[in-house]
VOPA-857912 format. One record per residue (C-alpha): residue number from 1; residue in three letters; chain; x, y negated, z. Coordinates in steps of 0.5 Angstrom, whole numbers, always signed. Example, Ala and Ser with C-alpha at 12.3 -4.5 7.8 and 13.67 -1.06 7.14 Angstrom:
<rs>
@i=1 | aa=ala | ch=A | px=+25 | py=+9 | pz=+16
@i=2 | aa=ser | ch=A | px=+27 | py=+2 | pz=+14
</rs>
This chain:
<rs>
@i=1 | aa=unk | ch=A | px=-387 | py=+137 | pz=+118
@i=2 | aa=unk | ch=A | px=-379 | py=+137 | pz=+119
@i=3 | aa=unk | ch=A | px=-376 | py=+143 | pz=+123
@i=4 | aa=unk | ch=A | px=-371 | py=+140 | pz=+128
@i=5 | aa=unk | ch=A | px=-364 | py=+143 | pz=+130
@i=6 | aa=unk | ch=A | px=-365 | py=+149 | pz=+134
@i=7 | aa=unk | ch=A | px=-358 | py=+153 | pz=+136
@i=8 | aa=unk | ch=A | px=-363 | py=+160 | pz=+137
@i=9 | aa=unk | ch=A | px=-366 | py=+159 | pz=+131
@i=10 | aa=unk | ch=A | px=-364 | py=+162 | pz=+124
@i=11 | aa=unk | ch=A | px=-367 | py=+156 | pz=+121
@i=12 | aa=unk | ch=A | px=-363 | py=+149 | pz=+121
@i=13 | aa=unk | ch=A | px=-365 | py=+142 | pz=+119
@i=14 | aa=unk | ch=A | px=-361 | py=+140 | pz=+113
@i=15 | aa=unk | ch=A | px=-356 | py=+134 | pz=+115
@i=16 | aa=unk | ch=A | px=-352 | py=+131 | pz=+110
@i=17 | aa=unk | ch=A | px=-348 | py=+128 | pz=+115
@i=18 | aa=unk | ch=A | px=-345 | py=+134 | pz=+117
@i=19 | aa=unk | ch=A | px=-337 | py=+135 | pz=+116
@i=20 | aa=unk | ch=A | px=-339 | py=+142 | pz=+113
@i=21 | aa=unk | ch=A | px=-343 | py=+139 | pz=+108
@i=22 | aa=unk | ch=A | px=-337 | py=+134 | pz=+105
@i=23 | aa=unk | ch=A | px=-333 | py=+139 | pz=+101
@i=24 | aa=unk | ch=A | px=-333 | py=+136 | pz=+94
@i=25 | aa=unk | ch=A | px=-339 | py=+132 | pz=+94
@i=26 | aa=unk | ch=A | px=-337 | py=+125 | pz=+93
@i=27 | aa=unk | ch=A | px=-339 | py=+119 | pz=+89
@i=28 | aa=unk | ch=A | px=-346 | py=+119 | pz=+85
@i=29 | aa=unk | ch=A | px=-348 | py=+126 | pz=+85
@i=30 | aa=unk | ch=A | px=-348 | py=+126 | pz=+93
@i=31 | aa=unk | ch=A | px=-350 | py=+119 | pz=+93
@i=32 | aa=unk | ch=A | px=-357 | py=+122 | pz=+89
@i=33 | aa=unk | ch=A | px=-358 | py=+128 | pz=+93
@i=34 | aa=unk | ch=A | px=-357 | py=+124 | pz=+100
@i=35 | aa=unk | ch=A | px=-363 | py=+120 | pz=+97
@i=36 | aa=unk | ch=A | px=-367 | py=+125 | pz=+94
@i=37 | aa=unk | ch=A | px=-367 | py=+129 | pz=+101
@i=38 | aa=unk | ch=A | px=-369 | py=+122 | pz=+105
@i=39 | aa=unk | ch=A | px=-375 | py=+122 | pz=+100
@i=40 | aa=unk | ch=A | px=-377 | py=+129 | pz=+101
@i=41 | aa=unk | ch=A | px=-377 | py=+128 | pz=+109
@i=42 | aa=unk | ch=A | px=-381 | py=+122 | pz=+108
@i=43 | aa=unk | ch=A | px=-386 | py=+126 | pz=+104
@i=44 | aa=unk | ch=A | px=-386 | py=+131 | pz=+110
@i=45 | aa=unk | ch=A | px=-382 | py=+137 | pz=+107
@i=46 | aa=unk | ch=A | px=-379 | py=+142 | pz=+111
@i=47 | aa=unk | ch=A | px=-371 | py=+142 | pz=+109
@i=48 | aa=unk | ch=A | px=-368 | py=+149 | pz=+111
@i=49 | aa=unk | ch=A | px=-361 | py=+151 | pz=+111
@i=50 | aa=unk | ch=A | px=-359 | py=+158 | pz=+109
@i=51 | aa=unk | ch=A | px=-356 | py=+161 | pz=+115
@i=52 | aa=unk | ch=A | px=-352 | py=+168 | pz=+115
@i=53 | aa=unk | ch=A | px=-358 | py=+174 | pz=+115
@i=54 | aa=unk | ch=A | px=-353 | py=+180 | pz=+116
@i=55 | aa=unk | ch=A | px=-356 | py=+182 | pz=+123
@i=56 | aa=unk | ch=A | px=-363 | py=+182 | pz=+120
@i=57 | aa=unk | ch=A | px=-366 | py=+189 | pz=+118
@i=58 | aa=unk | ch=A | px=-371 | py=+191 | pz=+113
@i=59 | aa=unk | ch=A | px=-377 | py=+195 | pz=+115
@i=60 | aa=unk | ch=A | px=-375 | py=+202 | pz=+114
@i=61 | aa=unk | ch=A | px=-381 | py=+206 | pz=+110
@i=62 | aa=unk | ch=A | px=-382 | py=+213 | pz=+110
@i=63 | aa=unk | ch=A | px=-386 | py=+218 | pz=+106
@i=64 | aa=unk | ch=A | px=-393 | py=+220 | pz=+108
@i=65 | aa=unk | ch=A | px=-394 | py=+227 | pz=+106
@i=66 | aa=unk | ch=A | px=-400 | py=+231 | pz=+106
@i=67 | aa=unk | ch=A | px=-400 | py=+239 | pz=+108
@i=68 | aa=unk | ch=A | px=-405 | py=+244 | pz=+106
@i=69 | aa=unk | ch=A | px=-406 | py=+251 | pz=+110
@i=70 | aa=unk | ch=A | px=-410 | py=+257 | pz=+106
@i=71 | aa=unk | ch=A | px=-411 | py=+260 | pz=+112
@i=72 | aa=unk | ch=A | px=-414 | py=+255 | pz=+116
@i=73 | aa=unk | ch=A | px=-417 | py=+251 | pz=+110
@i=74 | aa=unk | ch=A | px=-414 | py=+245 | pz=+114
@i=75 | aa=unk | ch=A | px=-410 | py=+239 | pz=+111
@i=76 | aa=unk | ch=A | px=-405 | py=+235 | pz=+115
@i=77 | aa=unk | ch=A | px=-402 | py=+229 | pz=+114
@i=78 | aa=unk | ch=A | px=-395 | py=+226 | pz=+117
@i=79 | aa=unk | ch=A | px=-390 | py=+222 | pz=+116
@i=80 | aa=unk | ch=A | px=-385 | py=+225 | pz=+122
@i=81 | aa=unk | ch=A | px=-380 | py=+230 | pz=+122
@i=82 | aa=unk | ch=A | px=-383 | py=+233 | pz=+128
@i=83 | aa=unk | ch=A | px=-390 | py=+234 | pz=+124
@i=84 | aa=unk | ch=A | px=-387 | py=+236 | pz=+118
@i=85 | aa=unk | ch=A | px=-383 | py=+242 | pz=+122
@i=86 | aa=unk | ch=A | px=-389 | py=+243 | pz=+126
@i=87 | aa=unk | ch=A | px=-393 | py=+244 | pz=+119
@i=88 | aa=unk | ch=A | px=-389 | py=+248 | pz=+116
@i=89 | aa=unk | ch=A | px=-388 | py=+253 | pz=+122
@i=90 | aa=unk | ch=A | px=-396 | py=+254 | pz=+122
@i=91 | aa=unk | ch=A | px=-395 | py=+256 | pz=+115
@i=92 | aa=unk | ch=A | px=-397 | py=+249 | pz=+112
@i=93 | aa=unk | ch=A | px=-395 | py=+248 | pz=+105
@i=94 | aa=unk | ch=A | px=-393 | py=+241 | pz=+102
@i=95 | aa=unk | ch=A | px=-398 | py=+238 | pz=+97
@i=96 | aa=unk | ch=A | px=-394 | py=+231 | pz=+95
@i=97 | aa=unk | ch=A | px=-392 | py=+224 | pz=+97
@i=98 | aa=unk | ch=A | px=-399 | py=+220 | pz=+98
@i=99 | aa=unk | ch=A | px=-395 | py=+213 | pz=+100
@i=100 | aa=unk | ch=A | px=-390 | py=+210 | pz=+105
@i=101 | aa=unk | ch=A | px=-391 | py=+208 | pz=+112
@i=102 | aa=unk | ch=A | px=-387 | py=+204 | pz=+117
@i=103 | aa=unk | ch=A | px=-383 | py=+207 | pz=+122
@i=104 | aa=unk | ch=A | px=-384 | py=+201 | pz=+127
@i=105 | aa=unk | ch=A | px=-389 | py=+196 | pz=+128
@i=106 | aa=unk | ch=A | px=-389 | py=+190 | pz=+123
@i=107 | aa=unk | ch=A | px=-394 | py=+184 | pz=+123
@i=108 | aa=unk | ch=A | px=-401 | py=+186 | pz=+121
@i=109 | aa=unk | ch=A | px=-400 | py=+193 | pz=+121
@i=110 | aa=unk | ch=A | px=-404 | py=+198 | pz=+125
@i=111 | aa=unk | ch=A | px=-401 | py=+205 | pz=+128
@i=112 | aa=unk | ch=A | px=-403 | py=+212 | pz=+124
@i=113 | aa=unk | ch=A | px=-405 | py=+217 | pz=+129
@i=114 | aa=unk | ch=A | px=-405 | py=+224 | pz=+129
@i=115 | aa=unk | ch=A | px=-410 | py=+228 | pz=+133
@i=116 | aa=unk | ch=A | px=-411 | py=+236 | pz=+134
@i=117 | aa=unk | ch=A | px=-417 | py=+241 | pz=+136
@i=118 | aa=unk | ch=A | px=-415 | py=+247 | pz=+139
@i=119 | aa=unk | ch=A | px=-422 | py=+250 | pz=+138
@i=120 | aa=unk | ch=A | px=-423 | py=+248 | pz=+131
@i=121 | aa=unk | ch=A | px=-415 | py=+249 | pz=+129
@i=122 | aa=unk | ch=A | px=-416 | py=+242 | pz=+125
@i=123 | aa=unk | ch=A | px=-412 | py=+236 | pz=+124
@i=124 | aa=unk | ch=A | px=-415 | py=+229 | pz=+124
@i=125 | aa=unk | ch=A | px=-411 | py=+223 | pz=+122
@i=126 | aa=unk | ch=A | px=-414 | py=+216 | pz=+123
@i=127 | aa=unk | ch=A | px=-412 | py=+209 | pz=+124
@i=128 | aa=unk | ch=A | px=-418 | py=+206 | pz=+126
@i=129 | aa=unk | ch=A | px=-422 | py=+205 | pz=+133
@i=130 | aa=unk | ch=A | px=-428 | py=+209 | pz=+130
@i=131 | aa=unk | ch=A | px=-424 | py=+214 | pz=+128
@i=132 | aa=unk | ch=A | px=-420 | py=+215 | pz=+134
@i=133 | aa=unk | ch=A | px=-427 | py=+214 | pz=+138
@i=134 | aa=unk | ch=A | px=-430 | py=+220 | pz=+134
@i=135 | aa=unk | ch=A | px=-424 | py=+224 | pz=+135
@i=136 | aa=unk | ch=A | px=-424 | py=+224 | pz=+142
@i=137 | aa=unk | ch=A | px=-431 | py=+225 | pz=+143
@i=138 | aa=unk | ch=A | px=-430 | py=+231 | pz=+139
@i=139 | aa=unk | ch=A | px=-425 | py=+234 | pz=+144
@i=140 | aa=unk | ch=A | px=-419 | py=+232 | pz=+139
@i=141 | aa=unk | ch=A | px=-412 | py=+231 | pz=+143
@i=142 | aa=unk | ch=A | px=-408 | py=+225 | pz=+141
@i=143 | aa=unk | ch=A | px=-401 | py=+228 | pz=+138
@i=144 | aa=unk | ch=A | px=-396 | py=+222 | pz=+136
@i=145 | aa=unk | ch=A | px=-396 | py=+216 | pz=+132
@i=146 | aa=unk | ch=A | px=-394 | py=+218 | pz=+125
@i=147 | aa=unk | ch=A | px=-392 | py=+211 | pz=+123
@i=148 | aa=unk | ch=A | px=-395 | py=+204 | pz=+122
@i=149 | aa=unk | ch=A | px=-400 | py=+202 | pz=+116
@i=150 | aa=unk | ch=A | px=-404 | py=+196 | pz=+114
@i=151 | aa=unk | ch=A | px=-411 | py=+196 | pz=+114
@i=152 | aa=unk | ch=A | px=-416 | py=+196 | pz=+109
@i=153 | aa=unk | ch=A | px=-418 | py=+188 | pz=+111
@i=154 | aa=unk | ch=A | px=-410 | py=+186 | pz=+111
@i=155 | aa=unk | ch=A | px=-409 | py=+180 | pz=+106
@i=156 | aa=unk | ch=A | px=-401 | py=+180 | pz=+104
@i=157 | aa=unk | ch=A | px=-398 | py=+173 | pz=+104
@i=158 | aa=unk | ch=A | px=-396 | py=+170 | pz=+97
@i=159 | aa=unk | ch=A | px=-390 | py=+167 | pz=+96
@i=160 | aa=unk | ch=A | px=-389 | py=+161 | pz=+90
@i=161 | aa=unk | ch=A | px=-382 | py=+158 | pz=+88
@i=162 | aa=unk | ch=A | px=-384 | py=+151 | pz=+85
@i=163 | aa=unk | ch=A | px=-378 | py=+149 | pz=+83
@i=164 | aa=unk | ch=A | px=-370 | py=+150 | pz=+83
@i=165 | aa=unk | ch=A | px=-365 | py=+144 | pz=+83
@i=166 | aa=unk | ch=A | px=-358 | py=+144 | pz=+81
@i=167 | aa=unk | ch=A | px=-354 | py=+138 | pz=+84
@i=168 | aa=unk | ch=A | px=-347 | py=+142 | pz=+83
@i=169 | aa=unk | ch=A | px=-345 | py=+148 | pz=+79
@i=170 | aa=unk | ch=A | px=-341 | py=+153 | pz=+82
@i=171 | aa=unk | ch=A | px=-337 | py=+153 | pz=+75
@i=172 | aa=unk | ch=A | px=-331 | py=+149 | pz=+76
@i=173 | aa=unk | ch=A | px=-330 | py=+148 | pz=+68
@i=174 | aa=unk | ch=A | px=-333 | py=+141 | pz=+67
@i=175 | aa=unk | ch=A | px=-336 | py=+143 | pz=+61
@i=176 | aa=unk | ch=A | px=-339 | py=+149 | pz=+64
@i=177 | aa=unk | ch=A | px=-346 | py=+152 | pz=+66
@i=178 | aa=unk | ch=A | px=-348 | py=+156 | pz=+71
@i=179 | aa=unk | ch=A | px=-351 | py=+163 | pz=+68
@i=180 | aa=unk | ch=A | px=-356 | py=+162 | pz=+75
@i=181 | aa=unk | ch=A | px=-361 | py=+168 | pz=+77
@i=182 | aa=unk | ch=A | px=-366 | py=+169 | pz=+82
@i=183 | aa=unk | ch=A | px=-368 | py=+175 | pz=+86
@i=184 | aa=unk | ch=A | px=-373 | py=+176 | pz=+91
@i=185 | aa=unk | ch=A | px=-372 | py=+182 | pz=+95
@i=186 | aa=unk | ch=A | px=-367 | py=+185 | pz=+90
@i=187 | aa=unk | ch=A | px=-372 | py=+184 | pz=+84
@i=188 | aa=unk | ch=A | px=-369 | py=+179 | pz=+79
@i=189 | aa=unk | ch=A | px=-375 | py=+174 | pz=+77
@i=190 | aa=unk | ch=A | px=-372 | py=+168 | pz=+74
@i=191 | aa=unk | ch=A | px=-365 | py=+167 | pz=+70
@i=192 | aa=unk | ch=A | px=-363 | py=+161 | pz=+66
@i=193 | aa=unk | ch=A | px=-357 | py=+156 | pz=+65
@i=194 | aa=unk | ch=A | px=-356 | py=+150 | pz=+70
@i=195 | aa=unk | ch=A | px=-352 | py=+144 | pz=+69
@i=196 | aa=unk | ch=A | px=-351 | py=+139 | pz=+74
@i=197 | aa=unk | ch=A | px=-358 | py=+135 | pz=+75
@i=198 | aa=unk | ch=A | px=-362 | py=+140 | pz=+72
@i=199 | aa=unk | ch=A | px=-369 | py=+142 | pz=+75
@i=200 | aa=unk | ch=A | px=-373 | py=+148 | pz=+73
@i=201 | aa=unk | ch=A | px=-380 | py=+150 | pz=+75
@i=202 | aa=unk | ch=A | px=-380 | py=+157 | pz=+74
@i=203 | aa=unk | ch=A | px=-388 | py=+158 | pz=+77
@i=204 | aa=unk | ch=A | px=-390 | py=+161 | pz=+70
@i=205 | aa=unk | ch=A | px=-385 | py=+166 | pz=+70
@i=206 | aa=unk | ch=A | px=-385 | py=+168 | pz=+77
@i=207 | aa=unk | ch=A | px=-392 | py=+167 | pz=+79
@i=208 | aa=unk | ch=A | px=-395 | py=+169 | pz=+86
@i=209 | aa=unk | ch=A | px=-391 | py=+174 | pz=+89
@i=210 | aa=unk | ch=A | px=-395 | py=+178 | pz=+94
@i=211 | aa=unk | ch=A | px=-391 | py=+181 | pz=+100
@i=212 | aa=unk | ch=A | px=-393 | py=+183 | pz=+107
@i=213 | aa=unk | ch=A | px=-386 | py=+183 | pz=+111
@i=214 | aa=unk | ch=A | px=-381 | py=+178 | pz=+111
@i=215 | aa=unk | ch=A | px=-377 | py=+178 | pz=+104
@i=216 | aa=unk | ch=A | px=-370 | py=+175 | pz=+101
@i=217 | aa=unk | ch=A | px=-369 | py=+170 | pz=+96
@i=218 | aa=unk | ch=A | px=-362 | py=+170 | pz=+93
@i=219 | aa=unk | ch=A | px=-359 | py=+165 | pz=+88
@i=220 | aa=unk | ch=A | px=-353 | py=+168 | pz=+84
@i=221 | aa=unk | ch=A | px=-349 | py=+166 | pz=+78
@i=222 | aa=unk | ch=A | px=-347 | py=+171 | pz=+73
@i=223 | aa=unk | ch=A | px=-339 | py=+172 | pz=+72
@i=224 | aa=unk | ch=A | px=-336 | py=+176 | pz=+66
@i=225 | aa=unk | ch=A | px=-334 | py=+183 | pz=+67
@i=226 | aa=unk | ch=A | px=-329 | py=+185 | pz=+71
@i=227 | aa=unk | ch=A | px=-331 | py=+179 | pz=+76
@i=228 | aa=unk | ch=A | px=-337 | py=+181 | pz=+80
@i=229 | aa=unk | ch=A | px=-343 | py=+176 | pz=+80
@i=230 | aa=unk | ch=A | px=-342 | py=+170 | pz=+85
@i=231 | aa=unk | ch=A | px=-348 | py=+170 | pz=+91
@i=232 | aa=unk | ch=A | px=-349 | py=+162 | pz=+92
@i=233 | aa=unk | ch=A | px=-354 | py=+164 | pz=+98
@i=234 | aa=unk | ch=A | px=-359 | py=+169 | pz=+101
@i=235 | aa=unk | ch=A | px=-365 | py=+166 | pz=+105
@i=236 | aa=unk | ch=A | px=-370 | py=+170 | pz=+109
@i=237 | aa=unk | ch=A | px=-377 | py=+168 | pz=+108
@i=238 | aa=unk | ch=A | px=-382 | py=+170 | pz=+114
@i=239 | aa=unk | ch=A | px=-389 | py=+172 | pz=+114
@i=240 | aa=unk | ch=A | px=-390 | py=+166 | pz=+119
@i=241 | aa=unk | ch=A | px=-389 | py=+161 | pz=+114
@i=242 | aa=unk | ch=A | px=-395 | py=+163 | pz=+111
@i=243 | aa=unk | ch=A | px=-398 | py=+156 | pz=+112
@i=244 | aa=unk | ch=A | px=-398 | py=+153 | pz=+105
@i=245 | aa=unk | ch=A | px=-393 | py=+148 | pz=+107
@i=246 | aa=unk | ch=A | px=-387 | py=+146 | pz=+102
@i=247 | aa=unk | ch=A | px=-380 | py=+148 | pz=+104
@i=248 | aa=unk | ch=A | px=-374 | py=+146 | pz=+101
@i=249 | aa=unk | ch=A | px=-368 | py=+151 | pz=+102
@i=250 | aa=unk | ch=A | px=-360 | py=+149 | pz=+100
@i=251 | aa=unk | ch=A | px=-356 | py=+154 | pz=+97
@i=252 | aa=unk | ch=A | px=-348 | py=+152 | pz=+97
@i=253 | aa=unk | ch=A | px=-344 | py=+158 | pz=+97
@i=254 | aa=unk | ch=A | px=-338 | py=+158 | pz=+92
@i=255 | aa=unk | ch=A | px=-337 | py=+150 | pz=+92
@i=256 | aa=unk | ch=A | px=-344 | py=+150 | pz=+88
@i=257 | aa=unk | ch=A | px=-350 | py=+146 | pz=+91
@i=258 | aa=unk | ch=A | px=-358 | py=+148 | pz=+89
@i=259 | aa=unk | ch=A | px=-364 | py=+146 | pz=+92
@i=260 | aa=unk | ch=A | px=-370 | py=+151 | pz=+92
@i=261 | aa=unk | ch=A | px=-377 | py=+148 | pz=+93
@i=262 | aa=unk | ch=A | px=-382 | py=+154 | pz=+95
@i=263 | aa=unk | ch=A | px=-389 | py=+155 | pz=+99
@i=264 | aa=unk | ch=A | px=-392 | py=+161 | pz=+102
@i=265 | aa=unk | ch=A | px=-399 | py=+161 | pz=+102
@i=266 | aa=unk | ch=A | px=-403 | py=+165 | pz=+107
</rs>
């Protein structure tokens, strides 16, 4: 499947004839790239172009905290400032951080809801329909949504980086190699020296990377101190891509030209 151009989409079909793509890529290397692109298209690959993702906001995670009251012999679990304040005002003491929850709904998540019973002076937190129904049947009243979590049945998506192609290095030295490295959500997962025409297959190094919300793929080139490392591109991979299809995304920052082949497994 080829993704067609859509002016409202963060993804674009790679177009080798675009004036934006003709900077210094002339001669044999650029011709080879066009040939490879045509072969990939004939094989049904999806070619994507890196787009700015400054407007994309990563989901916010907040701590999920249990509190305990000796007087009531009652636990209370919250992830909101309102819940924390009410627990402290009622004499509950902080126990620990149990984990982290999302502040806004994410694909595949369910709300974590808190309930309260005046008769029992008891708090109850649930994220299932069965728990919700039992709380209501027992006379508990809904208080608030504490956050959003994944149910126990949720299966994360798996990112697999298949290959990294270097068509043109960022280093202007004709004999110089790029000291390239790849980050997934800010974590360095691969690094290596790359020259024009080099291809690496980092599957054994990176393996399958599980993820539940959209993640970023960033390609950088290391520079010697005091220069900062160059960012060759950052791309947002969506959970909606979890169809097993191979995709190719182009990174061309600082006059480099790389193509990364990846897929997302459901």
